[in-house]
PATISE-107739 format. One record per residue (C-alpha): x, y, z. Coordinates in pm, whole numbers, plus 50000, padded with zeros to 5 digits. Example, Ala and Ser with C-alpha at 12.3 -4.5 7.8 and 13.67 -1.06 7.14 Angstrom:
2
512304955050780
513674989450714
***
This chain:
915
207868753351811
211118769651707
211678806751682
208258816751812
209158828652161
207708863552120
204468850451966
204098824852246
204638851752505
201958873552345
199488844752332
200138835952697
199388871852793
196248870852578
194868840452760
195918851553109
194658887653084
191388895253266
188218901053063
187288892752708
189268903352404
190028894852041
193258889251851
194138883751484
197158863051380
198128874251031
200788858350815
201558840550487
200348805650410
202408779250586
204058804050821
202758786351130
199468803451218
197678770351265
200398758251502
200068790151706
196278785951713
196808750551845
199148765152107
196678791352228
193938764752241
196188743152462
196928772752690
193238780452726
192348744252794
194978743053068
193328773453226
189898756953225
188498774352916
186038758052686
187488759152334
185328760252020
187108758751685
185978768251337
187598772550999
186858793150692
186278772350382
186788787150037
184038765549887
181528781150131
182718817050117
179538828049937
177078808950158
175618833450413
176318823950777
178098791350681
181088800150900
179008812951189
177208779451202
180468762651305
180838784951612
177208784151712
176348747551655
178118735451974
176118761652167
172668751852042
171628739652385
171978775152521
169778791052255
166568778552415
167508797852728
167528831152542
164538854352512
162048850252228
163528877952015
167038863452014
165768828051966
163898840451661
167108855251520
168908821851552
165938803051408
166338823651089
170108818851076
169888781251133
166978777750892
164698764551166
162068791351111
160928818150871
161438855050902
163488883950772
167258878150770
168668897751067
170998927451029
174618925051142
173828944951455
170758924351547
172558891351495
175748904151659
173878914051975
172138880251983
175508862251943
177018883252224
174158873352453
174548836852359
178308837452419
177878855252752
175388828852860
177698800452754
180698816852924
178828822253250
179728786953354
183198784353200
185398809453012
185158805452638
187818806852366
186728808652003
189448798351757
188988806151386
191498793851131
191568805350768
189358835050850
189988849250503
187628823050359
184788830750601
181598841950427
180848879150437
177888876650674
179838856150929
182868879150899
180778909750974
179208893551279
182568880651409
184068915551368
181078931051546
181358906151832
185148908551852
184998946051914
182578941752205
184088914052421
185498937252688
184098928053028
183038893052922
184658858952970
184918852952596
188068854452383
188298852852004
191458845251809
191498845451427
194108832651185
194338851050848
196448847350537
198088880750473
198018876350094
194238871450075
191928901750131
189098896050377
186418914150570
188608912050880
190978937250718
188648965450827
187348949451148
189708970151368
190728940251583
194158938751752
196738919851545
199788898451614
201888895451295
203248860751230
206338865551017
208708840650859
211428825651077
214828841251105
217748824450931
218968810451262
215538796951360
215058782351011
218318763351042
217348750651387
213948738251266
215368721950955
218188704751142
215838692551414
213268677651176
215608666650896
219018659251045
221908648550825
220808665750503
223378668950229
224798704450264
223818713449911
220218701849962
220138718750302
221178751750145
218668747649864
215818741450108
216768771450322
216958794050019
213658782749873
211758781050202
212708816950290
211838811050654
208428795050586
208068766950844
205748745450634
208208746650344
211108738150574
209218707350689
207868696250353
210578703550096
213428680450209
211698647250130
210548661149797
214048672749701
215878642949847
213508616649709
213468623249335
214888656549231
218418660149358
220768676149113
218188698848952
218288736848962
215678756149162
214008765848834
213638729248735
212368719449078
209768746149131
209048762448799
209948798548728
211458817349020
208688843249043
206088817749153
204698825049506
205808801249777
202328786449844
202068775349480
205438758249509
204128739249807
201048729349609
203488714849357
205128695749641
201808681049754
200858674149394
203578647749362
202108628449657
198598632349524
199608619249182
200998588049347
197638579249506
195178554749359
192298567849150
189658560149413
191578578049689
192258608349471
188548610049383
187668608149752
190078636449836
188728657049550
185158653649675
186278664350022
188238693849887
185418706349664
182988704149954
185288724050179
186468698250431
188768718150654
192338714250767
193578705751115
191138701551403
188718729751320
186588710351075
183248702851240
180408717151032
177038724651189
174568696751126
177208672650997
176418680550633
180028681650515
181148654150282
182828626550484
185918611550326
186298573750374
188878547550277
191578573750250
194218558150477
196718558650191
196508596750182
196888598750559
199958576250546
201758599750307
200998630850515
198148645850315
195398639250570
195088639250947
192418625351176
190148649751357
190488639351723
186898649651799
184968634251511
187438608151393
186948620051034
189688625550782
190718661950746
193328678450527
196658683950693
196838719650562
194628741550341
197328740250075
196758702750049
193128709549966
194138734949700
196648711049548
194058683149526
191778705449320
194628719049109
195848684249017
192408671848909
191288672748546
188118691848449
186268658948400
187348646648743
186158678748905
182788676848726
182308640848838
183078650249197
180648679649185
177938656449048
178368633149348
178268662749587
175088676049423
173428643449520
174898644249871
173368678849923
170088672749742
168158686850042
170238718750062
169058740549774
171938765349755
174718740049811
173178716049559
172968744549308
176648752749360
177688717349271
175178713548986
176518745248826
180008730448825
179058694948722
176708700748431
178068706448081
175198702147834
171858720447854
169768705848136
166458722148228
166258704948566
169688718248664
168818752748529
165578753648731
167458743749048
169968771648992
167148796448938
165448785349261
168748789349446
169058824549304
165608833249438
166628819949779
169888839249778
168118872149698
165998869450011
169128862950216
171048893150090
172998873849826
172048891649504
175558888449362
175458850649406
172018851249242
173458868348934
176088841048900
173538813148942
171088828548695
173848833648440
174818797148471
171138787148458
170828805948129
173798786747990
172128753848085
168678763247952
167288740447683
165168766147502
166118800347365
163118815547542
164248803047884
167828813547814
166648848447721
164418851048028
167158840048269
169778862548116
167298891148147
166768882848515
170508880948573
170958914948408
168068929448610
169548917848940
173038928848836
171648963648783
170048963549126
173358951049266
175118982049140
176898963248858
175728983448559
178628972048338
177868935848416
174198941548337
175178955147995
177498925647930
174758901048016
172428917447765
175118916647499
175838880047576
172278872247473
172948879047106
171298851046913
168878842147192
166578871647135
167438890947449
169148920147275
165888931947120
163468917447373
161388934347643
163858919847896
166668939447730
164548970947751
164428966448129
168208965848154
169018992647899
166339015648041
167599009748395
171209016948297
170279048148100
168289061848393
170649055348681
173979059248504
173179090348302
169839103748429
168459099548077
164749100748158
163629109147805
165119080647601
164619054847876
160999065747901
160429061447527
162139027547524
160209013547818
156879027347694
157479010247360
158358977047524
155218977447742
152978986347450
154618958947243
153838932947510
150298946447547
149688945447174
151148910447144
148238898047352
149978888347678
147368870847891
149158858548203
151058877648473
154558882548341
157718890448539
159238911148259
156048931548221
156018938848592
159638949948581
158928972548285
155918988548457
157868994048780
160799008948588
158479032048395
156989044248723
160489051148857
161419070148540
158219090448561
158879098548924
162259113348834
160899131048526
157849145048713
156259151748374
152479154648371
151999142448012
154109111248069
152259103048390
148879106848225
149989084047945
151199059048205
147859059448385
146209048548061
148319016848037
146988996248331
143438997048194
144028973547899
146538953448104
144038947548385
145158922348647
148498918048471
149698948448670
150278936249029
148868953949332
152308966049445
152828983849114
149489001449155
150629013649497
153749028249338
151629043749063
149419062049313
152119071749565
155039081349343
153219103249094
150599126349238
149979118449602
147649148449635
145149134349385
145869096949417
147179092949772
143929084949955
144219050550111
147869045650015
148969044250380
146769014150447
147788996950124
151489001350205
150898987350552
149208956450409
151978951650155
154628952950428
152738927450637
154648897450501
158258908850479
159638873850428
158418872350069
159578907149970
162658910249753
164948939849827
163628960349533
160068955149657
161098967650001
162738997849844
159749007349631
157289003049916
159609024050131
159449051849871
155659049349878
155769051850259
157909083350227
155329099950004
152629094350270
155029102350560
154929068550736
158629059750709
158859057651089
156889024951076
159449008050852
162729025250938
164158996151149
163538971650867
165098995150612
168218997550829
168458959650863
168038955450489
170738981350412
173178963550643
172428930950466
172478943050106
175298968150096
178138942750064
176938913749849
173318921749781
171188947049598
173528976549644
171499000149426
168448993849639
170568999749949
171339034249804
167639042849787
167099028550135
169849051550264
167979080550100
164849069850284
166659066350616
168149100950564
164699115550493
163339098750805
166189113551010
165549148150866
161859144650943
162289134351307
164989160151372
168069137451374
169959161351149
173499151751248
172679115151184
171089124850852
174329141850747
176269109950829
173799088350634
173939112050337
177739111450325
177739073450347
175289071950059
177339096849856
180429074849892
178479043949789
176819059749487
180059075449367
181959042749400
179399024649182
179079051648918
175349057848967
175299094248853
171579098848916
171889086349274
174989108149328
173029139449232
169959127449422
172079123849736
173629158049683
170149172749653
169149159249993
172449170750146
171769205350003
168289205850152
169699195350490
172369222450472
169669248250397
167629237150699
170709240650918
171449275650788
174639265050609
174199288950319
177329283750112
177249245350104
173519246550032
174019270949742
176889250349596
174929217849607
171849235249469
173839248249173
175459214449107
172169195549106
170409222648907
173079223048636
172929185348598
169209179048642
167459206848453
168939200348106
168099163548144
164529170648252
164899154248592
162069173648755
162249154249080
165689168949148
164989204049022
161989206049255
164349198449543
166689226149426
163729250149430
162969238349785
166619245049877
166269279949730
163079286649925
164589274550252
167919292650206
166409325350086
163719326850353
165589313450653
169209323550612
168889355750420
165419369050500
164739373850128
161079363950126
160509376749773
163109352349640
161659325349863
158209331549717
159529329549360
161239296349434
158079282849599
155789291749309
158369275949077
157229243349233
153499250849232
151329282049187
149419294449495
145929280549529
146709247349361
149039217749382
150799211949055
150069176748933
152989152648969
155119177749161
156139158249470
157489189249648
154219208549606
152539195749926
155879194650109
156499232050060
153029242350179
154299261650482
157139276850281
154819291750019
152289303750278
154899320750498
156739336250203
153439349850069
152519364950407
155939381150451
155649397250106
152129410750162
150379384449951
147839375350220
145149365049974
147479340949793
148569326450128
144999320750243
143989306449904
146839281449920
145979270450274
142339264950177
143449245849868
145369222050092
142279216350302
140029211649999
142499187449842
142199165150148
145879167050244
145159159250613
143759125550508
146829116150304
149579118050563
150139129150923
152759154550820
150439170350567
147709171450831
150069190251062
151169215450797
147649220450659
146239228751003
149219251651062
148739269550729
145029274550799
145829288551145
148529311851014
146369326250736
142929330250896
141669363451033
139129346051257
140569342351614
138319312751690
139369293951379
143009302451448
142849288451801
141089257351677
143549250751396
146609257751611
145249233151865
144639206751597
148169211051467
150029212151798
148099183451953
147999161251648
149149126251758
151939126451499
153149161851573
156159150951787
157429130451491
157849162251283
159599186351525
160739211251259
157239217451124
155789217551476
158319243551592
157519265951293
153819264251374
154469271851743
156619301551646
153809315151427
151339308551708
153499327751955
153859357151720
150079358351672
149469355852048
151879384452117
150029406651872
146499396751978
146669385352341
149779402252472
153369391752551
152609368052839
150269346652629
152959342952363
155869332152580
155079295452617
154819289752243
157919310352167
160039292052424
158899258152297
159729268551941
163149282252040
164059250752234
163009228551942
165079248451692
168079246851925
167769208951955
167459205651578
170519226751509
168669253551309
170479285451417
168609309851193
165239297851315
166549298351672
167539334951637
164109343751497
162409326851793
164849343552035
164099377851891
160349372151927
160869359952283
162859390952368
160069412352223
157669394652461
159709407152757
161539375152855
165219367352853
166289340652610
167509319152900
163939312153010
162849276052956
159459260852898
159709242053228
160059275153411
156749286453261
154919256053390
153159273753675
150859245953788
148289249754061
148549226254359
145669205154224
147099204253870
150479193454003
148929165954217
146899152653924
149969154053698
152059134753951
149419107453979
149039105053601
152819102853564
152829073753809
150589054353571
147139058953727
144089062253502
141729092253516
139229071053705
141799060553966
142999096354007
139409108254052
138789082554326
141829094554518
141039131654484
137249128854497
136859142354144
135019129353841
137149113953560
135919141853333
137239168453572
140579150553588
140689150453208
139989187953198
142859194653440
145259173853231
144069192452919
145349224453082
148509208353221
149849194952892
150329228352713
151799243753029
154449216753027
154909217652650
153939181252600
151229162552414
150949128852591
150879112652936
154069093952853
156019126652860
154689137953199
157429123153418
160289140053227
158449173253204
157659173853578
161289167053655
162289199453480
160079221953697
162229243653929
162329235154298
160149264154407
157269249154209
157549214054353
154629204854572
***
């Protein structure tokens, strides 16, 4: 190499440095990145590294994990030595088993473990050329892995074209710029490789190459052979053309000189993504294999892969030039051959069929539709839109064309491409889609999420459903299901009782045409108080087979889980799905999943994380122009701010959402603004009268307003505001209404708050003790720390007034500590004031109150060590029932609710209490 002394020095240091690391070589096409990658591979080989090479291929840039396969395929023998969980991840990626596609983090961790295992015997160097063409999924995993190689024996080096955007641009990996050669180095390289050039030609080459090594090597024969005497404009076209395109022109002359059969062979290889240089081995050997192409190798277009012996392109620009020089008919013929080659690979076959078929062909259209279905489950909704659009073009009947265009528009909407969804509907003019039920799905979806227009979208979708019902539809219909699900979503946002009641009348005549999932949404999204019984179990059954669930199904079931407070069961899967969908998948569904993750984080007390999730969602919704989701996100951020005592931000967000949502009739959002008002007024400002007015704006005391999703969620707010304003009867009536409505049977959170409300409002000491105990020792209570802390604070206040200060302290300290952990300063100050009134300093902790007897401490220690009650009884000569009674007294002293928390709680007891 000439003129690359500094780059060679940097690469030598990269290989020789201790520990793992990553490096990106970034430069223009032809600047010499591939030569530097060859150099670093030679250095690593000399230092006893195992080298694995891969290359990004433009033809596979939309196939999930296609690039990652190249790195992992040589390491397949190590996969069987991993644990079951990581083997399962790779089974999904390699298509060897079913299961949910893994998230970037899950797959990245599995890849790190695999690489560490492979490098335990010999250091490993991973070399990736043309990283800009790597598929999105592989890029994300490579970036994840590259940032975490410190301390390992694995190195990763990536070559990128600077003029092509890629996912590595934001991967935060160290970079080594590969610039063009200096004038002096360019002259040295040219004179060494092409001595004796005519001075005029030499100057022309230097001027046109502009320091690009590939151009310096390739241009002289081209200029000297046929084109001497011409101006630069005549040689290379207009002067503004980028250098890589000029080189494609150079290669094009050689390609044109080849025989027809050889050019066809090169075209098939290029369209199937055969790589350049040595990094060309594809996992499973499914790449097209070029044969009888010696003529192309002889003229410098192809090389021989030293490992496989197959023909490979000398440079990616050769591959581009081959495609550019081919006629449309030649490209279609090549794609047709490749469709047959990949007849067992659904998505790859679909790619080539889409490019090879001209006239309507139902078989090709059906294959493309099947590929779209496959892509959706793998996080490739954008690819699915393209395939469905092409399938519509190839459909033989107007009905099938209309249906497929409708599906493409539907998925485009869920992918956050509302403009594209509209264009697809408009493109159906003449096929019946513009006035069909399928068009109502898209136009209703766009009207709802782009403008929050619940009224007109509701009318339009109602009319479309009734039209299908009246037309005598007899079989389950995809469009009907989409209309029903959209209507349920519109109704949820509208929160209008009349519309919901009208909706409930529809499924009767439709019977089994409404799928079971839609009936879950119907019962959970509308009025969970009256229709929520059994929803938890139905959601659990629906989530049982995740492999068959499309992203919008996962989203809707997640919303149902939120309404019955079981998001904790599905949160990991929601996070994996978000990671998968947010780039090339169902982005709009990822927005709702981020809402759900934020609500989960608020519920379990991860308020800082909830703020981060909310801001991420706000950026995503704003970027895609989903006005409804923007305001929805702001509503949740306002509620979170209110909980944290951040009055001004909460008020600003409340006003913004209120001003947008109330004129449009978006009751779902205006109920949240009332909840913000209740929380802010009561907690931050002590204005319980205002809090009460906000609370009854959601639902009157003594009842739960039908189809008001915040009504059961603000149970404690209304009860406490009523008590603080002297409305004890209204408070008690509301608590009893919650019990009579069966709220404890609907969700664990509602059970906790119902028992708390009953305890707070009763005048019977026995009932109060019983209900406080049921609330504080409910199995799900630790999952809702904010509500639990509020109930403990109320319990402590009651104990101070009825049993004296000492009896109150334990509850008050537990409440204060919980509020401090949550980051709720106003609530913390209230608990601190009550604690001070009980005679304790606010520095007292719950562990310091855990005054255990010798026997209680001994039993607690044995239980913490894992012994059962029976085993403890045998050691201490007690009955298991006596042991249980002791533990029953120990748990509240330590402020815990389960044996699993014993060890940590015992560790907090001061030294003078240790036995």
